[in-house]
N, CA and C of each residue as an Amber inpcrd file, in Angstrom:
protein
   504
   4.1050000  22.3420000   5.0090000   5.3700000  22.6280000   4.3080000
   5.3590000  21.8520000   2.8560000   5.2420000  22.9750000   2.4410000
   5.0340000  22.7420000   0.0540000   6.8440000  22.2360000   0.1660000
   7.9550000  22.5740000   0.9810000   9.2570000  22.3470000   0.5100000
   9.5600000  20.6730000   0.9920000   8.9270000  20.2310000   1.0030000
   8.7660000  18.7060000   1.5370000   8.5650000  18.0540000  -0.1440000
   9.6270000  16.4290000  -0.2600000   9.5440000  16.7570000  -1.4690000
   8.2510000  15.3080000  -1.3490000   7.7690000  14.4570000  -0.4830000
   6.5740000  14.0640000  -0.5480000   5.7550000  14.2060000   0.9630000
   4.1590000  14.5460000   0.3950000   3.7110000  14.8000000   1.6250000
   2.4640000  14.1120000   1.8670000   1.8180000  13.3970000   1.1070000
   1.0880000  12.8090000   1.1110000   1.5320000  10.9900000   0.3200000
   1.6410000   9.8820000   1.0340000   2.1210000   8.8420000   0.9740000
   0.8960000   7.4340000   0.5500000   0.5700000   6.7650000  -0.5800000
   0.4320000   5.6820000  -0.3700000   0.7750000   5.0340000  -0.1760000
   0.3390000   3.7270000   0.7320000   0.9910000   2.3690000   0.2210000
  -0.3830000   1.4020000   0.1710000   0.1310000   0.7320000  -0.8440000
  -1.0310000  -0.1460000  -1.3290000  -0.6470000  -1.5690000  -0.5120000
  -0.8420000  -2.2700000   0.6010000  -0.9220000  -3.0660000   1.5940000
  -2.3250000  -4.5340000   1.1490000  -1.3540000  -5.7750000   0.4210000
  -2.0290000  -6.6560000   0.1710000  -2.0350000  -8.2550000   1.3390000
  -1.1920000  -7.9490000   2.0580000  -0.8640000  -8.9960000   3.4830000
  -0.1110000  -9.7070000   2.6970000   0.7210000  -9.3810000   1.6130000
   1.9210000 -10.8690000   1.2540000   3.0360000  -9.5950000   1.6800000
   4.2130000 -10.8410000   1.6750000   5.6070000 -10.1540000   1.7320000
   5.8550000  -9.4050000   1.2080000   5.7140000  -9.2250000  -0.0210000
   5.9390000  -8.2010000  -0.6550000   5.1200000  -6.5930000  -0.3090000
   4.0080000  -7.0570000   0.1080000   3.0910000  -5.3120000   0.7420000
   3.6490000  -5.0040000   2.0930000   4.2940000  -6.0870000   2.8120000
   5.0610000  -5.8320000   4.2460000   6.4320000  -4.9530000   3.7580000
   6.6950000  -5.0210000   2.4450000   8.2290000  -4.5030000   2.0050000
   7.7300000  -3.4820000   1.8410000   6.7200000  -3.4440000   0.9060000
   6.2420000  -1.9510000   0.6610000   5.6340000  -0.9100000   2.0440000
   5.2210000  -1.3260000   2.9140000   4.6790000  -1.1690000   4.3020000
   5.8260000  -0.5080000   5.2450000   6.7300000  -1.4430000   5.3140000
   8.5280000  -0.8770000   5.8940000   9.0160000   0.3120000   4.5740000
   9.2870000   0.1660000   3.4910000  10.0030000   0.9490000   2.7580000
   8.9290000   2.3630000   2.9110000   8.0320000   2.3340000   2.8270000
   7.0640000   3.5930000   2.3760000   6.7340000   3.9190000   3.7040000
   6.7180000   3.3760000   5.1930000   6.5570000   3.8520000   6.1580000
   7.8300000   5.1300000   6.6760000   9.2200000   4.6070000   6.8650000
  10.3170000   4.9870000   6.2850000  10.4120000   5.8710000   5.8810000
  10.3530000   6.3460000   4.3810000  10.1920000   7.7100000   3.7130000
   9.3140000   8.2900000   4.2440000   7.5170000   7.8670000   4.5480000
   7.2240000   8.9430000   5.1450000   7.6460000   9.6630000   6.6550000
   8.6410000   8.6210000   7.3530000   9.1730000   9.4100000   8.2850000
   9.7810000  10.5560000   7.8850000  10.6130000   9.6320000   7.7940000
  11.6820000  11.1140000   6.4410000  11.3190000  12.2320000   5.9070000
  10.1530000  12.2840000   4.8450000   9.6600000  13.4980000   4.5290000
   8.7040000  14.2570000   5.4300000   7.8380000  13.4990000   6.6550000
   7.2290000  13.9110000   6.8490000   5.2060000  14.1830000   6.5810000
   5.4080000  13.3080000   5.5930000   4.4430000  12.4870000   5.4000000
   2.9840000  12.1620000   5.8770000   1.9580000  12.2930000   5.4530000
   1.3570000  11.5650000   5.6660000   1.0780000  10.4810000   5.2090000
   0.7830000   9.2130000   5.7610000   0.1800000   7.8090000   5.1100000
  -0.7490000   7.4890000   5.3210000  -1.3860000   7.4970000   4.0080000
  -2.6940000   6.2730000   3.6310000  -2.1280000   5.2360000   3.1990000
  -2.9200000   4.4910000   4.1650000  -2.8650000   2.9150000   3.4090000
  -4.0940000   2.2900000   3.2350000  -3.6150000   1.6930000   2.0690000
  -4.8550000   0.9560000   1.1620000  -4.8580000  -0.6980000   0.9030000
  -6.1740000  -0.7070000   1.1770000  -6.0720000  -2.2420000   0.8460000
  -7.0440000  -2.2240000  -0.1630000  -7.3780000  -3.1130000  -1.5220000
  -7.7110000  -3.7470000  -2.3090000  -7.9410000  -4.8320000  -2.6530000
  -9.6910000  -4.9540000  -2.1130000  -9.8410000  -6.4400000  -2.6360000
 -10.0350000  -6.7370000  -4.0710000  -9.8740000  -7.5980000  -4.4790000
  -9.9340000  -7.8630000  -5.9250000 -10.9550000  -8.5870000  -6.3600000
 -11.3620000  -8.1060000  -7.3250000 -13.4280000  -8.3420000  -7.7740000
 -12.4430000  -9.4210000  -9.2400000 -12.5370000 -10.6310000  -8.7470000
 -12.3920000 -11.5420000  -9.7220000 -13.4520000 -12.2970000  -9.9660000
 -13.0800000 -13.2180000 -11.5610000 -14.2400000 -13.6670000 -11.3630000
 -14.7380000 -14.9540000 -10.9740000 -13.3100000 -15.2840000 -10.3060000
 -13.7490000 -16.5080000  -8.8910000 -14.0560000 -16.0500000  -8.0550000
 -14.1070000 -15.1550000  -7.9500000 -14.8560000 -14.5520000  -6.5420000
 -16.4630000 -14.6210000  -6.5730000 -16.8540000 -14.0850000  -7.9400000
 -17.8120000 -13.8590000  -8.7200000 -18.4440000 -15.1150000  -8.6750000
 -17.9370000 -16.3590000  -9.2800000 -18.3000000 -17.3460000  -9.5220000
 -18.6390000 -18.1480000  -7.9300000 -17.7800000 -17.9010000  -7.0920000
 -17.7630000 -18.1580000  -5.9240000 -18.7270000 -18.0140000  -4.8470000
 -19.6250000 -16.9470000  -5.6700000 -20.4390000 -15.9430000  -4.4970000
 -21.9530000 -16.3810000  -5.0080000 -21.6230000 -17.1250000  -6.1340000
 -23.0280000 -17.8900000  -6.6670000 -23.2780000 -19.1570000  -6.1180000
 -22.3330000 -19.4480000  -5.8700000 -22.2960000 -20.9950000  -5.4000000
 -22.2640000 -21.2050000  -3.4950000 -21.6440000 -20.2500000  -3.5250000
 -21.7010000 -19.9850000  -2.0960000 -21.6160000 -18.3510000  -1.6510000
 -23.0520000 -18.2460000  -0.6780000 -23.0880000 -17.3880000  -0.2620000
 -22.8320000 -16.4140000   0.1810000 -22.0620000 -15.2670000   0.6030000
 -21.2400000 -14.7390000   1.5090000 -20.0820000 -14.8360000   1.4410000
 -19.2150000 -15.8680000   0.1370000 -18.3140000 -15.6900000  -0.5740000
 -17.4890000 -14.2380000  -0.4380000 -17.7620000 -13.7560000  -1.4250000
 -17.4710000 -11.8800000  -1.3500000 -17.1070000 -11.1590000  -0.6760000
 -18.3010000 -11.3510000   0.5050000 -17.9960000 -10.6550000   2.2760000
 -17.1150000 -11.3810000   3.0330000 -17.2100000 -12.1870000   2.9560000
 -15.6740000 -12.8640000   4.2240000 -14.3710000 -12.8250000   3.0890000
 -14.5170000 -12.3560000   2.0990000 -13.0960000 -11.8580000   1.4870000
 -12.8050000 -10.2960000   1.6950000 -14.0470000  -9.9640000   1.7750000
 -13.8710000  -8.3980000   2.2720000 -13.3820000  -8.1350000   3.7330000
 -14.4120000  -9.5550000   4.4910000 -13.9630000  -9.1990000   6.0170000
 -12.3680000  -9.8260000   6.3030000 -11.8250000 -10.8540000   5.6180000
 -10.4480000 -10.8170000   5.0960000  -9.3540000  -9.6440000   4.7840000
  -9.7250000  -8.9040000   4.1490000  -8.5760000  -7.6630000   3.7040000
  -8.7360000  -6.7040000   5.1070000 -10.5580000  -6.3790000   5.4650000
 -10.4930000  -5.5450000   6.7580000  -9.2970000  -5.8000000   7.4770000
  -9.4260000  -7.1980000   7.9040000  -8.2030000  -7.9460000   9.2190000
  -6.9120000  -7.5130000   8.7300000  -6.9840000  -7.4470000   7.6500000
  -5.0060000  -7.0700000   7.2730000  -5.2160000  -5.9020000   7.5130000
  -5.8160000  -4.9370000   6.8220000  -5.9730000  -3.4220000   6.8390000
  -5.3200000  -3.0380000   8.3160000  -6.3780000  -3.6850000   9.3640000
  -6.7030000  -3.3180000  10.8030000  -5.4710000  -3.7130000  11.0280000
  -4.5950000  -4.5680000  10.7070000  -3.6210000  -5.5060000  11.1750000
  -2.3280000  -4.2960000  11.0730000  -2.3810000  -3.8370000   9.7610000
  -1.0580000  -3.1560000   8.8350000  -1.3720000  -2.0410000   9.9960000
  -2.8180000  -0.9930000   9.9490000  -2.4300000   0.2930000  10.1210000
  -2.0210000   0.1010000  11.8360000  -2.9210000  -1.2600000  12.8510000
  -2.3820000  -1.2750000  13.9330000  -0.4050000  -1.5290000  13.8920000
   0.1150000  -1.7720000  13.3500000   1.6000000  -2.0110000  13.3020000
   2.1900000  -0.4550000  13.1550000   1.4550000   0.1570000  12.3020000
   1.9060000   1.3730000  11.7250000   2.2740000   2.3750000  13.1530000
   0.7780000   2.1140000  13.7650000   0.1200000   3.0650000  14.9920000
   1.1650000   2.7750000  16.1400000   1.6200000   1.2910000  16.0530000
   2.2330000   1.1300000  17.5940000   4.3500000   1.6560000  17.0780000
   3.8380000   2.0560000  16.3180000   5.8270000   3.0420000  15.6840000
   5.4850000   4.3790000  15.6130000   4.1870000   5.0190000  16.1740000
   3.9050000   6.4570000  16.1290000   3.3990000   6.7120000  14.9730000
   2.9900000   6.2060000  13.8000000   2.1750000   6.7660000  12.8230000
   0.8310000   7.1600000  13.0000000   0.3930000   7.7170000  12.3890000
  -1.0800000   7.7670000  12.5940000  -1.3860000   7.4200000  10.3940000
  -1.8390000   6.7220000  10.2090000  -2.2870000   6.1360000   8.8880000
  -3.9610000   6.6430000   8.9790000  -3.8600000   7.0470000   7.6330000
  -5.5240000   7.0780000   7.3470000  -6.1400000   5.7000000   6.3750000
  -6.7750000   5.1080000   7.0470000  -6.9290000   3.5730000   5.9900000
  -8.4310000   3.7140000   4.8910000  -8.4230000   2.8460000   4.2890000
  -9.1000000   2.8210000   3.3500000  -9.3400000   1.6430000   2.9790000
 -10.4870000   0.7390000   2.3600000 -10.6000000  -0.5120000   1.6800000
 -11.3310000  -0.4080000   0.2500000 -11.2970000  -0.8190000  -0.7600000
 -11.8900000  -0.3040000  -1.5500000 -11.7820000  -1.8670000  -2.3890000
 -12.9390000  -2.1710000  -3.1660000 -13.2440000  -3.5110000  -4.0480000
 -12.9300000  -3.1430000  -5.7320000 -12.7670000  -3.8610000  -5.8460000
 -11.9970000  -3.9460000  -7.1900000 -10.4300000  -4.6390000  -8.3830000
 -10.2960000  -4.1170000  -9.6370000  -8.8910000  -4.3710000  -9.6880000
  -7.6720000  -3.6740000  -9.3520000  -6.5430000  -4.6100000  -8.5540000
  -5.6000000  -3.5180000  -7.7620000  -5.5970000  -2.4190000  -8.6340000
  -4.7630000  -2.4000000  -9.9520000  -4.0500000  -1.1700000 -10.3960000
  -4.9680000   0.0190000 -10.7910000  -6.1750000  -0.1310000 -11.2090000
  -7.3790000   0.9450000 -11.0990000  -7.7070000   1.4740000  -9.7850000
  -7.9630000   0.8320000  -9.2330000  -8.0080000   1.2210000  -7.7090000
  -7.1780000   1.8410000  -7.1320000  -6.0460000   1.4700000  -6.7730000
  -4.6340000   2.3730000  -6.5190000  -4.9260000   3.5720000  -7.0810000
  -4.3110000   3.4850000  -8.2970000  -4.5460000   4.8040000  -8.9990000
  -5.9170000   5.8680000  -8.7590000  -6.8420000   4.8780000  -8.9010000
  -8.2100000   6.3390000  -8.5430000  -7.6720000   6.9230000  -7.1160000
  -7.6540000   5.8740000  -5.8760000  -7.4130000   6.4610000  -4.6070000
  -5.6800000   7.2010000  -4.8860000  -5.0080000   7.3150000  -5.0690000
  -4.0400000   8.0790000  -5.4320000  -4.2800000   9.4000000  -6.0230000
  -5.1500000   9.5690000  -6.8470000  -6.1180000  10.4350000  -7.3290000
  -6.7100000  11.6080000  -6.2570000  -7.5700000  10.6110000  -6.0020000
  -8.3100000  11.2620000  -4.7300000  -7.8710000  11.4340000  -3.8190000
  -6.5740000  11.8480000  -3.0270000  -6.0960000  11.7660000  -1.7530000
  -4.5730000  13.0040000  -2.3950000  -4.5160000  12.8420000  -3.6640000
  -3.8270000  13.5560000  -4.1690000  -2.2540000  13.3490000  -3.9940000
  -2.0850000  12.1300000  -4.0760000  -0.9140000  11.6260000  -3.2220000
   0.5410000  12.0900000  -4.0300000   1.4860000  12.2920000  -3.1730000
   2.5400000  12.3010000  -4.4360000   3.3840000  10.9890000  -4.7360000
   2.8790000  10.6690000  -4.1310000   4.1950000   8.7320000  -4.0950000
   3.0060000   7.7820000  -3.5070000   3.0360000   7.0210000  -4.1210000
   2.9060000   5.4510000  -4.1690000   3.6700000   4.6050000  -4.1440000
   3.5040000   4.3350000  -2.9450000   4.3330000   2.8730000  -3.0160000
   3.3660000   1.0800000  -3.0100000   3.7870000   0.2770000  -3.9730000
   3.8570000  -1.0890000  -3.7840000   4.3620000  -1.9760000  -3.5180000
   4.1280000  -3.2580000  -3.4600000   5.4650000  -3.9020000  -3.3550000
   5.3730000  -4.8460000  -4.9700000   6.5060000  -5.5370000  -5.4340000
   6.9200000  -6.2580000  -6.6900000   6.4610000  -7.5850000  -6.3930000
   5.3500000  -8.3950000  -7.2700000   5.1570000  -9.6340000  -6.9610000
   5.7860000 -10.4160000  -8.5420000   6.6730000 -11.2240000  -8.3360000
   7.0860000 -11.9470000  -9.4660000   5.8580000 -12.7110000 -10.3580000
   5.7400000 -12.7680000 -11.3250000   5.1380000 -13.1940000 -12.2010000
   5.3670000 -13.4830000 -13.3070000   5.3240000 -14.8780000 -13.7880000
   6.0960000 -15.6970000 -15.4850000   5.0050000 -15.1970000 -16.2070000
   6.0950000 -15.2210000 -17.5910000   5.4440000 -14.2120000 -18.5250000
   3.7640000 -14.4900000 -18.9410000   3.4510000 -15.8810000 -19.0470000
   2.1090000 -16.3720000 -19.2990000   1.0490000 -15.3530000 -18.0600000
   1.6380000 -15.7240000 -16.8790000   0.8130000 -14.9080000 -16.1930000
   0.4610000 -13.0940000 -16.2710000   1.9020000 -12.9050000 -16.7560000
   1.9780000 -11.3960000 -17.0100000   1.2350000 -10.5740000 -17.7820000
   1.4740000 -11.8980000 -19.2650000   0.7380000 -11.7780000 -20.4670000
  -1.0440000 -11.8700000 -20.3880000  -1.4280000 -12.3800000 -19.4010000
  -3.0870000 -12.7830000 -19.3970000  -3.4470000 -11.9620000 -18.4600000
  -2.7310000 -10.9150000 -17.2150000  -3.3730000 -10.2980000 -16.4450000
  -3.1720000  -9.1000000 -16.5340000  -1.4430000  -9.0340000 -17.2160000
  -1.4940000  -7.3210000 -17.1840000  -0.2150000  -7.2840000 -15.9450000
   0.0780000  -6.1690000 -16.1530000   1.3210000  -5.6670000 -14.6700000
   0.5280000  -4.5740000 -14.1240000   0.4750000  -4.7400000 -12.8510000
   0.2020000  -3.7200000 -12.1040000   1.0540000  -2.5380000 -12.5230000
   2.3500000  -2.9980000 -11.8770000   3.2640000  -2.1880000 -12.3420000
   3.2090000  -0.9570000 -13.6280000   3.0650000  -1.7930000 -14.9290000
   3.0440000  -1.5760000 -15.8810000   2.1120000   0.0280000 -15.9390000
   0.8630000  -0.6210000 -15.2880000  -0.4800000   0.0060000 -15.6470000
  -0.5750000   1.1930000 -14.6240000   0.1340000   1.4140000 -13.5480000
   0.6410000   1.9310000 -12.6540000   1.4370000   3.4940000 -13.3030000
   2.5100000   2.5690000 -13.8480000   3.5360000   3.7390000 -14.1110000
   2.9930000   4.6900000 -15.6870000   1.8820000   4.0630000 -15.9490000
   1.3270000   4.7050000 -17.5240000   0.4250000   5.6910000 -16.5220000
  -0.6430000   5.2020000 -15.4870000  -1.6900000   6.3370000 -15.2800000
  -1.7240000   7.1420000 -14.2850000  -0.5680000   6.7100000 -13.5290000
  -0.3660000   7.5030000 -12.2580000   0.1830000   9.1900000 -12.2020000
  -0.6590000   9.6630000 -11.7060000   0.0080000  11.3870000 -11.8700000
   1.3410000  11.6840000 -10.6190000   1.3660000  10.2640000  -9.8500000
   2.8540000  10.9250000  -9.0290000   4.0390000   9.8020000  -9.1960000
   4.9060000   9.9590000  -8.5320000   5.6520000   9.1160000  -7.9980000
   5.2610000   7.5520000  -7.9650000   5.6120000   6.6730000  -8.5570000
   5.8150000   5.7420000  -8.1870000   6.8300000   4.5440000  -7.4700000
   6.9010000   4.1070000  -6.7020000   8.0280000   3.3920000  -6.0230000
   7.9110000   1.9200000  -5.6600000   8.5010000   0.8060000  -6.4200000
   7.8780000  -0.3450000  -6.2710000   9.1740000  -0.8430000  -5.1380000
   8.5540000  -1.1560000  -4.3050000   9.6130000  -1.6480000  -2.9050000
  10.3880000  -3.1330000  -3.2630000  11.0210000  -3.1560000  -3.0310000
  11.8970000  -4.4210000  -3.1150000  13.0390000  -4.5750000  -1.9610000
  13.1490000  -3.7430000  -1.4500000  14.9340000  -3.7620000  -0.3320000
  14.0120000  -4.8270000   0.7590000  14.6170000  -5.7210000   0.7970000
  14.3330000  -6.6700000   1.9980000  14.5940000  -6.8450000   3.1470000
  14.2760000  -5.5380000   3.9260000  13.7840000  -4.5040000   4.9890000
  12.8720000  -5.7860000   5.7170000  13.6940000  -6.5020000   6.8070000
  12.9660000  -7.1720000   8.2150000  12.5900000  -6.2010000   8.6480000
  11.2550000  -6.8910000   9.9320000  10.5070000  -5.6860000  11.1870000
  11.8460000  -5.5670000  12.3570000  12.7720000  -6.3100000  12.3210000
  14.1470000  -5.8120000  13.1980000  14.7300000  -4.4440000  12.6470000
  15.1110000  -4.7030000  11.4870000  16.0620000  -3.6060000  10.5000000
  14.9580000  -2.9920000  10.3920000  13.7320000  -2.5300000  10.3470000
  12.9760000  -1.5870000  10.0930000  12.5390000  -0.8280000  11.4920000
  12.7710000  -1.3180000  12.2020000  12.7300000  -1.1410000  13.8380000
  13.8750000  -0.3530000  14.2400000  14.8320000  -0.4180000  13.6000000
  16.4880000   0.1770000  13.8320000  16.6530000   1.4590000  13.3090000
  16.2650000   1.0950000  11.9420000  16.3320000   2.4140000  10.7930000
  14.6910000   3.3360000  11.2280000  13.9310000   3.2180000  11.6970000
  12.9610000   4.2130000  12.5280000  13.2910000   4.1920000  13.3770000
  14.2250000   4.4350000  14.1280000  14.6190000   4.4450000  16.0990000
  15.9430000   5.9650000  15.4170000  16.5700000   5.0890000  14.2790000
  17.8060000   6.1560000  13.5860000  16.9230000   7.2410000  13.5030000
  16.2930000   7.0640000  13.0160000  15.6680000   7.9940000  11.6710000
  15.0280000   9.5690000  12.4220000  16.0210000  10.8510000  11.8980000
  15.8900000  11.9320000  12.4310000  14.8570000  12.9370000  11.8390000
  14.0410000  13.4360000  12.2210000  12.4750000  14.1200000  11.8690000
  13.0080000  15.3760000  11.4990000  12.9330000  16.0220000  10.4900000
  13.2170000  17.4650000  10.2330000  12.5550000  18.6370000  11.5310000
  13.5380000  19.3900000  11.7280000  13.4140000  20.3480000  13.1420000
  11.6360000  20.4850000  12.9240000  10.8880000  20.7630000  13.8910000
   9.7840000  21.6370000  13.6980000   8.6760000  20.9590000  13.3240000
   8.7900000  19.6530000  12.8340000   7.7780000  18.6550000  11.7540000
   7.0970000  18.0910000  13.0190000   5.8470000  17.8510000  12.7790000
   5.1390000  16.8830000  13.7950000   5.5100000  15.1100000  13.7140000
   5.4230000  14.9990000  14.8940000   6.0440000  13.4740000  15.2950000
   4.7240000  12.4300000  14.6400000   5.5870000  11.3350000  13.8270000
   4.6610000  10.6970000  13.0960000   4.6830000   9.4630000  13.5170000
């Protein structure tokens, strides 16, 4: 159905409280739009991990396993509520990785959580939100609604899908 506002929504999830907000807000929006959910976890490729790998063989693999587990739990959470997310795990810098996956799946919307950073942190590492705003070819939503799991479940149950749409 080309008349739906969003058809493919990419939810970037990192296991943080901010990531959980993005997961909940994005899922509700996907339900309202009858959109397909793509759930993405990005394992940050940092200098610290590369250094740790030099000292402790397997540090990077351990971090990848941790993110696989986070992604699996988020997918299971969505599936328990009737969604059918496609999942993907990538290694790299988060903002460019999110942008690349959004382009790959032809996303209409990317939903991310907002992580507060101090001035020096933002200056040093740059802002993921700013990068995405400049480089995405679709809409970007920065989730900030403090929706609890209980509030999500109530809103999810109250959301009426358009007639003739597939259940998600």
